[in-house]
N, C-alpha and C positions, 0 to 999 in steps of 0.2 A: 237798417239802411235809412239814412235821412234823406229827405228830398227838399229842394229849394224851388220855389215857384216864382216865375217872372211873368209879368203881363206886358204884352206888346201888341197893340192894336186889337184888343179883344181876344187874343189867343194865349193859351197857357203853354209854357215850355218847362218841362221837368229837367232839373240838373242834378246828377248823382254825385255823391261825395267820393272819396278815394276808395271806398269799398265797393262802389258800384261797377257798372259795365266798363269796358275799356274806353279810352279816349276817342277811338275811332267812332264808336256808336254815339258818343256825345256830340261830336262834330256833325255826324249825319243828322242827328235830331235838330241841331241848330240850323243846319242847311235846309232841312225840310220846312222848318218854321219860316225861314227867310223866303223860300220858294212860294209858300202859301201866301205870305204877305204880299209878294210881288204880284201874284195872281189876283189877289183881292184888289190891289191898286190898279189892276189893268195894265201892268207893265210887262206882262208875259209876252215873249216874242217867239214862242215855240221851243224854248230851251228847257222847260220844266220836264218834258218827257225824257230826255237823255239823263238829266240829273236823277230822276227816279230810277232809271235803269242802272245808273252808276251806284246809287244807294243799294239797290237790290244785289248787285254783284258784290259789293263790299260786305254786306251782311252774309251773303252765301259763302264768301271766302272765309269770313271769321268763323262761321259755323263749321266749315270744312276743317279749318285748322284745329278748332276745339275738338272735333270728332277724331281727327288723326292723333292728337296728343292724348285724348282720352283712351283711344284704342291701344296706343303704344303702352300706356301705363297699365291698362287692363291686361294686355298681352304679357307684359313683364310680371304682373302680379300672378298670373296663372302658369307661365312657362318657366320662371326662374325663381330661385331661392338664394338669398345672399345673407351674409353676416359680417359684422366688423370685429367679432371676437375670434380672430384668427391670426396666426403668425407663422413665419418660416421656422421649421424645425430641422434638426440635423444631429449628427453624431459629434461628440467631442472625444478625441483620442488622446488620453493621457499617456505620454511616453515616460517610462520610468527606467531606472538603472537596474541591470540584471547582474551586476557585479559590484564589489566594493572597490573604491578607489578615490582618487583626487581628480577633480575636474581640471582639465588642461586647457580646453578651448570651449568657448560658446560662440557659435558663428551666426546666430540669428537674433533678431529683436522681436518684440511683440508687434503683431500686425503685419509682419513680413510674409509675402507670398513665397511658398516653397513648393518644390516639385518632388515627385517620387524619387527616392534615392539621394536627395540632398543631405549633406552632413549638417546636423544640428548641434551636437555636443560631442566633445572628445574627452575621454577619460585617460589618464596617464597609462600607457600600455607597457612600460618597461618590465614590470614584474611579470606580467602575463606573457610577454615575448620570451623571457627567460624560462618560464615554466613550459612553454611550447617547445623550445629548443631541448630542454631536458627530457621531455616526453619523446621527442624524436630519437634521442640517443638511447633511451630505454627500449624503444621499439626495435631499433637496429640490433641491440644486444639480444633481445628475445628472439628475433628472427634468426640470428646466427645459432643460438642454442637450439632452436627448433629444427634447423637444418641438420645439426649434428645428431640430434636425437632420431630424426627420420633415417639417417644413414646407419645408425647403430642397430636398428631393428634387423635388417638382413644379416649384418655381421654377427649379432648375437644369436640369431636363428641358426646360421650355418655352424657357428662354434658349438652351440648346444647340441644340435643333432650329431655333429662329428664326435663330440665327447661321449654322447650316448652310444654311438656305434663302437667307439674304442673301448668303452667300459664293458659293453657286452662281450666283445672279443677277448678282453682281458679276463673276464670271468670264465669264459670257455677255456682259455689257455691255463688258467689257474686250476680249474677242475681236472684238466688233462694232466697237469703237473702233479696233482695230488694222487691221481690214479697211478701214474708212473712211479711216484715215490712209494706208494703202497706195494706195488709189484716188486720194486727193488728191495723193499724191506722183507717181503715174503721170501724172495730169492736168497737174501742174505741170511735169513733165519734157517732156510733149508741148507745152505752151505755150512752154517755153523753146526747144525746137527750132523751133517756128513763128516765135518772135520772132527767133531767130538767122537763120532763112531770110529773113524780111522785112528784117532789118537788112542782110544781104549784098546783097539785091536793091537796096535803096535806096542802099547805098554804091556799087554798080556804076552805078546810074542817075546818081548825083551826079557820078561821074567823067566820064561821057559829057556830062552837062549842063555841066560845067566847060569842056570842049572846045568845045561848041556855043556857049556864051555868049561865049567868047573870040572866035569867028568871027562872033558876033552873028547866029547862025542861030536862036537862040531869045531870047526876051525875058528880061530880068533877073528878072521876076516868076516865070517858070517855073523859073528856076534856084533862086530862093529857096524855092519850094514843094518842089523836090527836096531841097534842103538840110534843110528842116524835117522832111520825111518821113524822111530818113536819121537825123537826130538823134532823132526820136521812136522810130524802130525800135530804135536803139541803147539808148535809155532802156527800151524794152519788153524788150530782152534782159536788162538789169540787173534789171528788176522780176521777170521770169520766173525769173531765177536766184535771186533772194531768196525768191520764192514756193516754188521747189523746195527750197531749203535749209530754209525754215520747215516745209514739209510733211514733209521728212525728219526734222527734230527732233520734230515732232508724232508721227510714226510711232514713233520711239524711245521717247517718253513713253508712247504707247499700249501698246507692248510691255512697258515697265516696269510699267504699271498691271496688265497681264495677269498678269505674273509675281507681283505682289503679291496680286492676287485669287486666283491659284492657291494661293499660300502660305496665305492666310487660309482658303481652302476646305479645304486639308489639315488645318489646325487645327480647323476646324468639323466635319470628318468624324470627329473623336474624340468626338462628342456621346454615343454609347453608352457609351464609357469614362468620360466625365465624369459621366454619370448613374449608372453603376455605382459610381464613387467616392463620389458623394453618398449613395447607398444604403448603401455600406459604412460611411460615417461615421455614418449614422443607426443602423445595426445596432451599431456600436461604442458609440454613445451608449446604446443600449438595454442592451447588455451591461454597460456601466458602471453603469446603474441597478440591474441585478440584483446586481452585485457590491456596490454600496452597500447594497442591501436585505439581502443576506446578512450584511454587516458589522453592520447594525443588529440583525438577528436574533441574531447572536452576542453583541453588546453587551447586548441585553435578557436573553438567557439567562444571561450572566455576572452581570447584576444580580439575576436571580431566584435564582442560586446562593448569594447572600449570606444567604438565609433557608433553613435546613435544617429540613425538616418530616418528621414521622413518616410513612412510607409505609403503615403498618399499625397496627392496634390491638394494643397489647401493653404490656410492662413494660420500663422502662429498665434495662438490665443494667449494664455498665461505662460510666462517664462519664469521659473524659480531657480534655475541653475546659475551659479556664479563661479568664475574662475578661482581656483584654489580651494573650493569647497570640497570637503570629504563627504562622499555620498555612500549610501549603503543599498543593499539589494531591496528593490521595491520602492525606493524613494522617487517621487514624481519630479521630473525635471522640466518638461515642456508639454504644453497642450497644443495639438494640431486639429484644426477644424476642417474636415474635407469639404470641398465645394461641389463635388460632383454627386454627392449623396445627400441631397436636401429635399424636403417635402413640406407640405403645409398641413398644420394641425388646426382645424377649424371646429369651433363649438357651435353647433346649430341647435335651435330650440327644437324640442320634441315635436312641436306642431308643424315643423318644416320638413319632417322626414317621411311624410305620407307617400310621396312619389319619388323619393331620392333612392337611387340604386347605384351599385358599382358600375364603373366604366362610363358614367354620364359625363359629358364635356363640361369643363369649367374654365372660366376666364378669371385669372388672378391679377388683381390690380395691387401693385406694391406702392405703399404710401411714400416710400423714400425717393422713388424715381418718377412717379407719375406715369408709368408705363405698365403694360399688361403682358402676362405670359399665358400660354395655353396649357391646360392641365386636364386631368380626369380624376373622378372619384375612385379611390382604391378600395376602401372598405369603411363601414360604419363601426364605431367602437363597440366593445363588448358590454358596455353599460354606461350610465350617465356619469358625469364628472363627480357628482356627490358621492357615488358608491365607492370610488377610489380615493376619496379625500381622507385626510388624517383622522377626522372624526366624522364618520358617516352618520346620516340622520337615523334616529330611532323613532319611527312613526308609531310604534306600539305603546308609547308612553301616554298617549291621549292628548298630547299637545300638537297634533298634526295640523299643519297649514299647507294647503295645496299650492304649490308654486310651479311654474313652468321650468322643467329641467332642461339641461343642455347635454347633448351627446357629442363626444369627440368624433370627428370624421377625418380620415386621412386622405389627402389629395396629393397625387404625384404629378410632377411636371411632365409634359410631353417632350420627348427628345428626338431630335432629328438624326437619323442614322448617318454615320460618317462625320459628324461634327461634335466637337467637345462641348459638353453641356456646362453652362455657367463658367465659361473660360475667363470672362472678365471679372469674376468674383463678386458680382452684384448681389446675388442672393445669399444672404448670411443668416444663420439661425438667430431668431429673435426679432426679425423685422416684422412690422405690422403689415398685414395684407387684408384685402377684401375679396373673397372668392364669390363668384356669381355662377351658380350651378343651374344648368338647364335640366329641369326635371321632367319636361314633357316634349 
């Protein structure tokens, strides 16, 4: 500090340069010198005392202001921590194509405000609408087939059990027929034996009658009767032989029928398996219905994918889709920045974190608008920024230089219940802010 000295009637007055006390103190000093000069000259009229009081009041006011300002800065120094290394952060939602096709419409431009459900891009839906219609027809056909298969199960069951019962009855009847044929054959054989015995007797009698008739011991009439009886008995043998042969053939036929009935019974005994097959066909038809229904659902989803809507309320960032462009699955078309899900990512020095804790109140000043938002500390990062950098420091190399590290701190804005947050879209990711955290 430099000082200039002036001499006025034997008194010295110190004048400070621009780095000295305020101008008020300089005026007070000059006024004091003038008062003393007046008193020396005998020109005092009793006004020196009020001037001294005024001077004292001014000095006291200046000291009070300095004390208040100093206490304010000291208070802020101990109660608050701030940084200018902070910005608004948020999500960027890249909307991509889920199907292949040609872009038919693009209904937004970059920077446009969109709301949830607004149509952004339309892909040509003709092919996918045709596929959906075909899937509907296939589903209807499968449903009809499944209905027929379901109705065939009870019909097949009734027919199978009925066939089984009929086959068992046929086997019983065939067995009875075989037994009857065997009995008839035995009877025919007995009749044949009897006929042969009768024929032998009459033949013997005929020989005797021939001798007797030659001697005329018997009449011709008796001989004729013996001859007739012999002929009749021989005819009876022939008839009994034919009957026996016929009964033997009937027995063979009865046995054949029995074998056929048993074969049919074995086929009819597969009734449970036949019913199981019918049920399996019905289940297969039902599975076909589910498959066709899944194909229809997929076709309808593909058709819905031809319209790309905004999932959130936000602002269109980058738009790469153009009308007539052929897009493929996964190709990015539009970026949407949601406005209701933003926060502040601030990097505080490690020396500022001694008293910083989650849920502490924060005042966020946004440089772009010159206004503030209320917020609170959500969490302190899991490590310093250098740890997560592309090339983290290697302090073990021996070239270690200690520098103050910065720790990322997430700060979330306070939101009023029942009101849309950031409805005006003022808070955008990337804006510079200055958070002021009250740590005590």
